[in-house]
C-alpha positions as CSV (number, residue, x, y, z in Angstrom):
1,M,10.9,84.3,89.2
2,Q,13.1,87.4,88.5
3,Q,13.0,88.8,85.0
4,R,16.4,88.9,83.3
5,Q,17.3,92.2,81.8
6,A,18.0,92.5,78.1
7,R,21.7,92.9,77.3
8,D,23.0,96.5,77.0
9,A,25.3,96.7,74.0
10,R,27.0,99.7,75.4
11,L,28.6,97.6,78.1
12,D,30.3,95.3,75.6
13,L,31.2,98.2,73.4
14,F,33.1,100.1,76.1
15,K,34.6,96.9,77.5
16,G,35.8,96.1,74.0
17,M,37.4,99.5,73.6
18,A,39.0,99.1,77.0
19,L,40.6,95.8,76.0
20,L,42.1,97.3,72.9
21,I,43.5,100.2,74.9
22,I,44.9,97.8,77.5
23,F,46.7,95.9,74.7
24,I,48.2,99.2,73.4
25,N,49.2,100.4,76.9
26,H,50.8,97.0,77.7
27,V,53.2,97.0,74.8
28,G,56.4,98.4,76.3
29,G,57.9,101.4,74.5
30,N,54.8,101.9,72.4
31,P,54.5,105.6,71.3
32,L,50.8,105.1,70.6
33,A,50.2,104.7,74.3
34,K,50.9,108.4,74.7
35,L,47.6,109.1,72.8
36,M,45.5,106.8,75.0
37,P,42.8,108.3,77.4
38,A,45.1,107.9,80.4
39,R,47.2,110.8,79.0
40,F,44.2,113.1,79.4
41,G,43.1,112.3,82.9
42,P,43.9,110.2,86.0
43,S,41.7,107.2,85.3
44,D,42.2,104.8,82.4
45,S,40.9,101.6,80.8
46,A,41.4,99.6,84.0
47,E,38.5,101.3,85.7
48,I,36.3,100.8,82.6
49,F,37.2,97.1,82.6
50,V,36.6,96.5,86.3
51,F,33.4,98.7,86.5
52,I,31.7,97.0,83.6
53,S,32.7,93.6,84.9
54,G,31.0,94.4,88.2
55,Y,27.9,95.5,86.3
56,A,27.9,92.2,84.4
57,I,28.2,90.2,87.6
58,A,24.9,91.6,88.9
59,L,23.2,90.6,85.7
60,A,24.8,87.2,85.6
61,Y,24.6,86.2,89.3
62,G,21.7,88.3,90.7
63,P,19.0,86.1,89.1
64,V,20.8,83.0,90.4
65,L,20.8,84.3,93.9
66,A,17.1,85.3,93.7
67,E,15.9,82.0,92.1
68,R,18.2,79.4,93.6
69,G,19.8,80.9,96.7
70,F,23.2,81.9,98.0
71,A,24.8,78.5,97.8
72,A,24.0,78.1,94.1
73,C,25.2,81.6,93.4
74,Q,28.5,81.0,95.3
75,R,29.0,77.7,93.4
76,K,28.6,79.5,90.1
77,A,31.0,82.2,91.1
78,L,33.7,79.7,92.3
79,D,33.3,77.8,89.1
80,R,34.0,81.0,87.2
81,C,37.0,81.7,89.4
82,R,38.4,78.3,88.5
83,Q,38.1,79.1,84.8
84,L,39.8,82.5,85.4
85,W,42.5,80.8,87.5
86,V,43.3,78.2,84.7
87,A,43.3,81.0,82.1
88,N,45.8,83.0,84.3
89,I,48.1,80.0,84.4
90,L,47.9,79.1,80.7
91,T,48.3,82.7,79.6
92,M,51.4,83.1,81.8
93,L,53.0,79.9,80.4
94,V,52.4,80.9,76.8
95,S,53.7,84.4,77.6
96,A,56.8,82.8,79.2
97,L,57.3,80.8,76.0
98,V,57.3,84.1,74.0
99,V,59.8,85.5,76.5
100,A,62.0,82.4,76.2
101,L,62.0,82.8,72.4
102,A,62.9,86.5,72.6
103,V,65.7,85.9,75.1
104,H,67.3,82.6,73.8
105,V,66.5,82.8,70.1
106,G,66.2,86.5,69.5
107,D,69.2,87.1,71.9
108,L,67.5,90.0,73.7
109,P,68.6,90.8,77.2
110,M,65.8,90.2,79.7
111,E,66.7,93.4,81.5
112,S,65.9,95.4,78.3
113,S,62.2,95.5,79.2
114,N,60.3,95.2,82.5
115,R,57.7,93.2,80.6
116,L,60.4,90.5,79.9
117,Q,62.1,91.0,83.2
118,S,58.9,90.2,85.1
119,F,59.3,86.6,83.9
120,A,62.8,86.2,85.4
121,P,61.6,84.4,88.6
122,L,59.9,81.8,86.4
123,F,63.2,81.0,84.7
124,D,65.4,81.4,87.7
125,T,63.3,79.4,90.2
126,P,60.5,77.8,88.2
127,V,59.1,75.6,91.0
128,T,58.9,78.5,93.5
129,A,57.5,80.9,91.0
130,M,54.8,78.4,89.9
131,A,53.9,77.7,93.5
132,W,53.5,81.4,94.2
133,N,51.6,81.9,91.0
134,L,49.0,79.2,92.0
135,V,48.2,81.4,95.0
136,L,48.3,84.6,93.0
137,M,51.4,85.9,94.7
138,Y,53.6,85.8,91.6
139,L,52.1,87.9,88.8
140,P,54.2,88.9,85.9
141,F,53.5,92.2,84.1
142,A,49.9,92.8,83.2
143,F,48.5,89.8,85.2
144,D,47.5,91.8,88.3
145,I,44.1,92.7,86.9
146,L,43.1,89.1,86.2
147,A,44.1,88.1,89.7
148,L,42.1,91.1,91.1
149,Y,39.1,89.9,89.1
150,I,39.3,86.4,90.5
151,L,39.1,87.8,94.0
152,L,36.2,90.0,93.2
153,V,34.2,87.3,91.5
154,A,34.8,85.1,94.5
155,V,33.2,87.6,97.0
156,A,30.6,89.0,94.6
157,P,27.8,86.6,95.9
158,L,28.4,87.9,99.4
159,F,27.9,91.5,98.2
160,L,24.8,90.5,96.2
161,W,23.3,88.7,99.3
162,T,24.1,91.7,101.5
163,Y,22.5,94.0,99.1
164,A,19.4,91.8,98.9
165,R,19.1,91.7,102.7
166,F,20.3,95.2,103.8
167,G,20.0,97.3,100.6
168,Y,22.3,100.3,100.5
169,A,24.2,99.2,103.6
170,A,26.2,96.9,101.2
171,I,27.3,99.9,99.2
172,A,28.2,101.7,102.4
173,L,30.4,98.8,103.4
174,S,32.1,98.9,100.1
175,L,32.8,102.6,100.5
176,L,34.1,102.0,104.0
177,L,36.6,99.4,102.7
178,Y,37.7,101.9,100.1
179,L,38.4,104.5,102.8
180,V,40.4,101.9,104.8
181,A,42.5,101.4,101.6
182,Q,43.2,105.1,101.5
183,A,44.1,105.3,105.1
184,A,46.3,102.1,105.0
185,P,47.8,102.0,101.4
186,G,50.1,99.2,102.4
187,L,47.3,96.6,102.6
188,I,48.1,95.1,99.2
189,P,48.9,91.4,98.5
190,P,52.6,90.7,97.8
191,N,54.0,89.9,94.4
192,L,57.2,87.8,94.0
193,W,58.3,90.0,91.1
194,D,57.3,93.6,92.0
195,E,56.9,93.7,95.8
196,D,53.1,93.9,95.6
197,W,50.1,93.9,93.3
198,N,49.5,97.0,91.2
199,F,45.9,97.0,92.4
200,S,44.7,97.2,96.0
201,P,41.7,94.8,96.2
202,L,40.3,96.9,99.1
203,A,40.3,100.0,96.9
204,W,39.4,98.5,93.6
205,Q,36.5,96.5,94.9
206,C,34.8,99.9,95.2
207,V,34.8,100.4,91.4
208,F,33.7,96.8,90.8
209,F,30.8,96.9,93.3
210,L,29.7,100.4,92.2
211,G,29.2,98.8,88.8
212,T,27.3,95.9,90.5
213,S,25.2,98.4,92.5
214,L,24.3,100.5,89.4
215,A,23.1,97.3,87.6
216,L,20.9,96.4,90.6
217,V,19.3,99.8,91.0
218,V,18.7,100.1,87.2
219,R,17.1,96.6,87.1
220,S,14.9,97.5,90.0
221,G,13.7,100.7,88.3
222,R,14.1,102.7,91.5
223,V,16.8,105.0,90.2
224,R,17.3,106.5,86.7
225,L,20.1,108.8,85.5
226,P,18.5,112.2,84.9
227,Q,18.8,113.5,81.3
228,S,20.1,116.8,82.5
229,R,22.2,119.2,80.5
230,W,23.5,120.6,83.7
231,L,24.7,117.1,84.8
232,L,26.3,116.5,81.4
233,G,27.9,119.9,81.4
234,G,29.3,119.4,84.9
235,A,30.8,116.0,84.0
236,L,32.3,117.3,80.8
237,A,33.7,120.4,82.6
238,L,35.3,118.1,85.2
239,L,36.9,115.9,82.5
240,A,38.1,118.9,80.6
241,G,39.5,120.6,83.7
242,M,41.5,117.5,84.8
243,A,42.8,117.0,81.2
244,A,44.0,120.7,81.2
245,W,45.6,120.2,84.6
246,K,47.4,117.1,83.6
247,F,48.6,118.7,80.3
248,A,49.7,121.9,82.0
249,A,51.8,119.9,84.5
250,S,53.5,117.8,81.8
251,D,56.8,118.6,80.2
252,I,55.1,119.4,76.9
253,G,52.7,121.8,78.6
254,Q,55.4,123.6,80.5
255,A,57.5,123.9,77.3
256,L,54.6,125.3,75.2
257,A,53.3,127.8,77.8
258,P,54.4,131.4,77.5
259,A,57.1,132.3,80.0
260,A,54.8,134.8,81.7
261,L,52.3,132.0,82.5
262,R,54.7,129.3,83.7
263,D,54.7,130.4,87.3
264,W,50.9,130.0,87.3
265,L,50.9,126.4,86.0
266,P,50.8,123.5,88.4
267,E,54.2,122.0,89.0
268,E,52.8,118.5,89.8
269,T,50.2,116.4,88.1
270,I,46.8,115.7,89.7
271,P,47.2,114.7,93.4
272,W,45.4,111.9,95.2
273,A,45.3,109.9,91.9
274,D,47.4,106.9,92.7
275,K,46.5,103.8,90.6
276,D,47.3,101.1,93.1
277,T,45.0,102.5,95.8
278,L,42.6,104.2,93.3
279,G,43.1,107.7,94.7
280,P,39.9,109.9,95.2
281,M,40.7,112.2,92.3
282,R,41.1,109.1,90.0
283,L,37.7,107.7,91.2
284,L,36.0,111.1,90.7
285,H,37.4,111.4,87.2
286,F,36.1,107.9,86.3
287,L,32.6,108.6,87.7
288,A,32.4,111.7,85.6
289,L,33.5,109.7,82.6
290,V,30.7,107.1,83.3
291,C,28.1,109.9,83.7
292,A,29.2,111.5,80.4
293,A,29.2,108.2,78.5
294,A,25.8,107.3,79.8
295,L,24.3,110.6,78.8
296,L,26.0,110.9,75.4
297,V,25.5,107.4,74.2
298,P,21.8,106.4,74.3
299,R,21.1,102.7,74.7
300,D,19.3,102.6,71.3
301,A,21.8,104.7,69.4
302,G,21.7,103.6,65.7
303,W,25.5,103.6,65.3
304,L,25.8,100.7,67.8
305,R,24.6,98.5,65.0
306,S,27.4,99.6,62.6
307,A,30.1,97.2,61.6
308,P,32.9,98.9,63.7
309,A,30.7,99.0,66.8
310,R,29.7,95.3,66.3
311,L,33.4,94.4,66.3
312,L,34.1,96.2,69.5
313,I,30.9,94.7,71.1
314,A,32.2,91.2,70.1
315,C,35.5,92.0,71.8
316,G,33.6,93.0,75.0
317,R,31.3,90.0,74.8
318,H,34.3,87.6,74.6
319,S,36.5,89.5,77.0
320,L,38.4,86.7,78.7
321,P,40.0,85.1,75.5
322,V,40.5,88.6,74.0
323,F,42.3,89.8,77.2
324,C,44.5,86.7,77.5
325,V,45.5,86.8,73.8
326,G,46.1,90.5,74.2
327,V,48.5,89.9,77.1
328,V,50.5,87.4,75.0
329,L,50.6,89.8,72.0
330,S,51.7,92.7,74.2
331,I,54.6,90.7,75.5
332,A,55.6,89.7,72.0
333,G,55.1,93.3,70.8
334,S,57.3,94.6,73.6
335,A,60.1,92.2,72.5
336,L,59.8,93.2,68.9
337,L,60.1,96.9,69.8
338,V,63.2,96.2,71.9
339,A,64.7,94.5,68.9
340,Q,63.6,97.2,66.4
341,D,61.9,100.3,67.5
342,D,61.5,102.2,64.2
343,A,58.1,103.6,63.0
344,L,57.4,100.6,60.7
345,M,57.8,98.1,63.6
346,V,55.6,100.3,65.8
347,L,52.9,100.4,63.1
348,A,53.1,96.7,62.5
349,V,52.9,95.7,66.2
350,N,49.8,97.9,66.8
351,L,48.0,97.1,63.6
352,V,48.7,93.4,63.7
353,G,47.9,93.1,67.4
354,I,44.5,94.9,67.1
355,A,43.6,93.0,63.9
356,V,44.3,89.7,65.6
357,L,42.1,90.6,68.6
358,L,39.3,91.8,66.4
359,A,39.5,88.7,64.3
360,L,39.5,86.5,67.4
361,A,36.4,88.3,68.7
362,L,34.6,88.0,65.4
363,V,35.3,84.2,65.1
364,L,34.1,83.6,68.7
365,E,31.0,85.7,68.1
366,R,30.1,83.8,64.9
367,R,30.6,80.5,66.7
368,R,28.4,81.7,69.6
369,T,25.7,82.9,67.2
370,R,25.6,79.5,65.3
371,R,25.3,77.6,68.6
372,Q,22.7,79.9,70.1
373,P,19.1,78.4,69.8
374,I,16.5,80.7,68.4
375,K,14.1,81.8,71.1
376,P,11.0,84.0,70.8
377,T,11.7,85.4,74.3
378,V,13.7,88.4,75.4
379,P,17.5,87.6,75.1
380,S,19.4,86.7,78.3
381,A,21.2,89.4,80.1
382,M,24.1,87.3,81.4
383,P,27.1,88.9,79.9
384,E,30.2,86.8,79.6
385,T,32.5,88.2,82.3
386,P,36.3,88.5,81.7
């Protein structure tokens, strides 16, 4: 029987951070979004979310495949897909209620925000919109990543089985599909509201299954990340270089630069960094970020047991409810900033939203702890996937 690996708190920590950043970025017209990591490089919290979810899939479903076979693993994955699918529908309906209150009670024009406008098909043709939503082809703003995750969880057992049978050939196949997405960027599922998804499944499966592959090789003990100053220095240099490039190409960077240097500054931001197809520079930036985080944050770091870290870890551990509530709060926050966009409202939207998400995670974590039986064995390594 395969030994289950102890849970790595860093995974939940970084996923929790990503969830809070996603909430801030999803609030339309939010000035705080300009201070988020996406402003300092081509990748953002979406890669963190998808990568760690792929890592968690290996820990949750790998032992099931090894102990009970492919059919049991696939059943477990499809059951999780059903839960995600129901969560997608319920979150959309609650968000639509928020939009209805904003438009019909708050008297806000739906066209005032693309967050609100993305729900227009649901109000104009509710039957058609719901039918398309059931097959993940009508996704209002911020719902693409959940639909992407449903697809990836559904095919994860096949990847795990291929890796178990053919080893690194599974990773090679994933990279090949990524190259297909780069060569044919139009291969993206349609979306009733916004032409197509914001995430190409062919491209983004690469981040997901790179996370899965890393978990598998770490569990096997065959590969370890070298504790090298040169590797850390190279990763940090790459991150710093891309941050400088992006800043130099921005309007602020162009304005602050001396006139004599402006001709030397890049006129365009980092190329080959499209989000929908996960451009190569975007993927490279994220891999450097993963490397730097793994080397700078040891698994046994003492500060991971601090109160702020435990709050973020709780967010990551209960990622599905935190994400869904965060989507609803971001829609509500977008409406509030349309109605009143002064500094006080911006502060209230961000602080209240983050406080609600942290409080939700804390309540769920305490409930989980009370229900969890005390066992003398090593704790299970089956993270709760988003």
